[in-house]
KEGUZA-718005 format. One line per 2 residues: number of its first residue (from 0); for each residue x negated, y, z of C-alpha. Coordinates in nm, 2 decimals, padded with zeros to 4 digits. Example, Ala and Ser with C-alpha at 12.3 -4.5 7.8 and 13.67 -1.06 7.14 Angstrom:
0> -01.23/-00.45/00.78  -01.37/-00.11/00.71
***
This chain:
0> -08.51/09.02/10.79  -08.67/09.15/11.09
2> -08.78/09.52/11.12  -09.10/09.56/10.99
4> -09.39/09.77/11.09  -09.58/09.90/10.83
6> -09.96/10.14/10.89  -10.02/10.42/10.64
8> -10.35/10.41/10.59  -10.45/10.86/10.45
10> -10.83/10.88/10.38  -11.03/11.10/10.21
12> -11.17/10.91/09.97  -11.60/10.80/09.95
14> -11.67/10.98/09.55  -11.77/10.61/09.36
16> -11.95/10.45/09.65  -11.74/10.08/09.77
18> -11.95/10.05/10.06  -11.88/10.39/10.22
20> -11.55/10.31/10.12  -11.52/09.96/10.32
22> -11.67/10.10/10.63  -11.41/10.43/10.65
24> -11.14/10.25/10.61  -11.26/09.93/10.78
26> -11.27/10.18/11.07  -10.98/10.35/11.04
28> -10.76/10.06/11.08  -10.97/09.84/11.30
30> -10.69/10.04/11.60  -10.39/09.85/11.37
32> -10.52/09.52/11.51  -10.15/09.30/11.60
34> -09.95/09.62/11.61  -09.85/09.62/11.27
36> -09.72/09.39/10.98  -09.81/09.58/10.68
38> -10.16/09.81/10.65  -10.11/10.00/10.31
40> -10.53/10.20/10.19  -10.43/10.47/09.90
42> -10.51/10.39/09.50  -10.88/10.29/09.36
44> -10.94/10.30/09.76  -11.35/10.19/09.70
46> -11.44/10.46/09.41  -11.16/10.81/09.38
48> -10.98/10.83/09.07  -11.30/10.73/08.80
50> -11.34/10.64/08.50  -11.69/10.62/08.48
52> -11.62/10.34/08.78  -11.48/10.10/08.46
54> -11.87/09.99/08.41  -11.91/09.93/08.78
56> -11.58/09.70/08.83  -11.58/09.40/08.97
58> -11.45/09.06/08.95  -11.21/08.92/09.13
60> -11.49/08.71/09.33  -11.66/09.05/09.39
62> -11.69/09.18/09.77  -11.39/09.37/09.75
64> -11.13/09.08/09.73  -11.34/08.90/10.00
66> -11.32/09.26/10.27  -10.94/09.30/10.18
68> -10.91/08.96/10.24  -11.09/08.96/10.56
70> -10.96/09.22/10.74  -10.64/09.07/10.68
72> -10.71/08.85/10.87  -10.92/09.06/11.11
74> -10.54/09.21/11.17  -10.35/08.98/11.15
76> -10.14/09.18/10.91  -10.08/09.19/10.52
78> -10.33/09.43/10.35  -10.27/09.61/10.00
80> -10.46/09.87/09.78  -10.56/09.98/09.41
82> -10.92/09.91/09.25  -11.04/09.90/08.96
84> -11.08/09.51/08.84  -11.29/09.33/08.56
86> -11.08/09.07/08.45  -11.18/08.89/08.10
88> -11.22/09.19/07.84  -11.04/09.45/08.08
90> -11.02/09.63/08.29  -10.74/09.65/08.54
92> -10.59/09.96/08.84  -10.50/09.65/09.05
94> -10.34/09.60/09.31  -10.40/09.36/09.59
96> -10.18/09.16/09.78  -10.36/09.03/10.08
98> -10.22/08.79/10.34  -10.40/08.71/10.75
100> -10.34/08.38/10.61  -10.56/08.41/10.30
102> -10.33/08.45/10.01  -10.44/08.72/09.73
104> -10.19/08.84/09.48  -10.20/09.11/09.25
106> -09.99/09.37/09.03  -10.15/09.56/08.72
108> -10.06/09.89/08.73  -09.78/09.95/08.43
110> -09.80/10.28/08.31  -10.14/10.43/08.25
112> -10.14/10.79/08.33  -10.20/10.96/08.00
114> -10.34/11.29/08.06  -10.66/11.14/08.17
116> -10.69/10.89/07.97  -10.63/10.60/08.15
118> -10.47/10.47/07.87  -10.78/10.45/07.66
120> -11.00/10.22/07.94  -10.79/10.06/08.10
122> -10.58/09.70/08.03  -10.23/09.76/08.11
124> -10.01/09.54/08.29  -09.66/09.33/08.20
126> -09.48/09.21/08.51  -09.35/09.45/08.82
128> -09.46/09.25/09.15  -09.21/09.10/09.45
130> -09.34/08.95/09.74  -09.18/08.87/10.02
132> -09.31/08.96/10.38  -09.12/08.87/10.73
134> -08.73/08.84/10.54  -08.85/09.18/10.40
136> -08.88/09.19/10.00  -09.13/09.37/09.86
138> -09.20/09.58/09.52  -09.57/09.74/09.56
140> -09.64/10.02/09.25  -09.94/10.26/09.11
142> -09.92/10.61/09.13  -09.81/10.70/08.76
144> -09.51/10.36/08.78  -09.35/10.68/09.00
146> -09.25/10.90/08.72  -09.03/10.54/08.58
148> -08.78/10.45/08.73  -08.59/10.20/08.48
150> -08.89/10.00/08.53  -08.85/10.09/08.91
152> -08.53/10.02/08.92  -08.36/09.80/09.18
154> -08.16/09.55/09.04  -07.86/09.36/09.31
156> -07.74/08.94/09.21  -08.01/08.89/08.92
158> -08.31/08.72/09.11  -08.01/08.56/09.37
160> -07.70/08.57/09.45  -07.57/08.91/09.70
162> -07.96/08.99/09.71  -08.09/09.28/09.62
164> -08.42/09.27/09.40  -08.64/09.41/09.71
166> -08.57/09.63/10.02  -08.89/09.85/10.05
168> -09.09/10.00/09.78  -09.43/10.03/09.84
170> -09.64/10.32/09.61  -10.08/10.36/09.64
172> -10.17/10.66/09.46  -10.40/10.91/09.38
174> -10.16/11.24/09.29  -10.31/11.56/09.28
176> -10.24/11.87/09.47  -10.08/12.07/09.19
178> -09.81/11.80/09.16  -09.71/11.72/09.49
180> -09.40/11.90/09.45  -09.30/11.60/09.23
182> -09.45/11.32/09.44  -09.17/11.44/09.71
184> -08.95/11.47/09.50  -08.97/11.15/09.30
186> -09.04/10.98/09.59  -08.71/11.08/09.77
188> -08.53/10.97/09.49  -08.62/10.65/09.44
190> -08.51/10.50/09.79  -08.14/10.69/09.70
192> -08.10/10.58/09.37  -08.21/10.18/09.48
194> -08.08/10.17/09.84  -08.42/10.07/09.97
196> -08.68/10.16/10.21  -09.00/10.38/10.07
198> -09.34/10.35/10.22  -09.63/10.60/10.03
200> -09.92/10.67/10.08  -10.19/10.90/09.89
202> -10.54/11.01/09.93  -10.69/11.30/10.04
204> -10.94/11.56/10.01  -11.15/11.64/09.73
206> -11.28/11.41/09.46  -11.58/11.38/09.21
208> -11.36/11.57/08.95  -11.32/11.89/09.13
210> -10.93/11.71/09.21  -10.78/11.82/09.51
212> -10.56/11.55/09.65  -10.35/11.66/09.99
214> -10.16/11.39/10.14  -09.77/11.39/10.21
216> -09.77/11.03/10.25  -09.47/10.89/10.31
218> -09.20/10.68/10.51  -08.89/10.74/10.36
220> -08.52/10.57/10.50  -08.27/10.45/10.27
222> -08.09/10.80/10.28  -08.47/10.95/10.10
224> -08.52/11.12/10.49  -08.85/11.16/10.59
226> -08.92/10.87/10.87  -09.27/11.03/10.89
228> -09.45/11.29/10.74  -09.84/11.30/10.65
230> -10.00/11.66/10.60  -10.34/11.65/10.42
232> -10.60/11.53/10.65  -10.75/11.23/10.67
234> -10.48/10.96/10.96  -10.32/10.66/10.99
236> -09.94/10.64/11.14  -09.73/10.34/11.14
238> -09.35/10.33/11.14  -09.14/10.06/11.20
240> -08.86/10.03/10.92  -08.53/09.88/11.10
242> -08.34/09.52/10.89  -07.96/09.64/11.08
244> -08.02/09.98/10.94  -08.11/09.93/10.61
246> -07.75/09.65/10.56  -07.54/09.89/10.69
248> -07.60/10.13/10.46  -07.58/09.90/10.12
250> -07.27/09.82/10.29  -07.15/10.14/10.32
252> -07.20/10.24/10.09  -07.21/09.94/09.76
254> -07.34/10.16/09.48  -07.57/09.85/09.35
256> -07.17/09.70/09.19  -07.07/09.99/09.02
258> -07.43/09.95/08.86  -07.58/09.90/08.49
260> -07.70/09.57/08.34  -08.00/09.59/08.12
262> -08.31/09.45/08.00  -08.65/09.59/07.96
264> -08.85/09.51/07.71  -09.21/09.61/07.69
***
């Protein structure tokens, strides 16, 4: 692994207007060209977290997939974020992972936020996704997933000897201000217990349901300490995660060797 540059794009997503959001986020990302490896957008960045968006959900052949692939190629970096995506008979809260060379992968949100009836309207994903980037193994997840540590648990030596499942957790979110303390606390816990870095992007502003979002996007080190913390305004920040520091911590504090073995049944 070499050091990894990750950019957090914390925006005030325009309510139910994909074209406006494409334009806004493209402007925010444009200065990152050639300076980063991974660009992270918020959850449902084309519409906001709205059940009304289901009727307008795109397919994988729609404009947002094309836009993300175009942005990745232009920036020379992976671009990720989630959108409402229709696939077959269901609509998924789907995180897209677009690479500069035109590859596209996706993860469908596993844990649906029942307090907003997301579980009644969206289809649920089944499998966690891990992707390779510059020698790093990255696990991207969506918002409410953050509350479920068993699903997120970083195993050691299971998929490959002497390897963790992942080195970096990425979260994309629309996490309301009312639960900001839970956001910051859970993110730190996930970094500490999984001996990994965390990059988490939340939106800012007030959405069409009059729900307020305070941002607080953050990059955390392997001890759960902040490397970069964002405030409540729209902004773009870039952090460099140190491969050497992560390896040194895992060697110095090998808690993974005492971890419980288990299987997840879904």
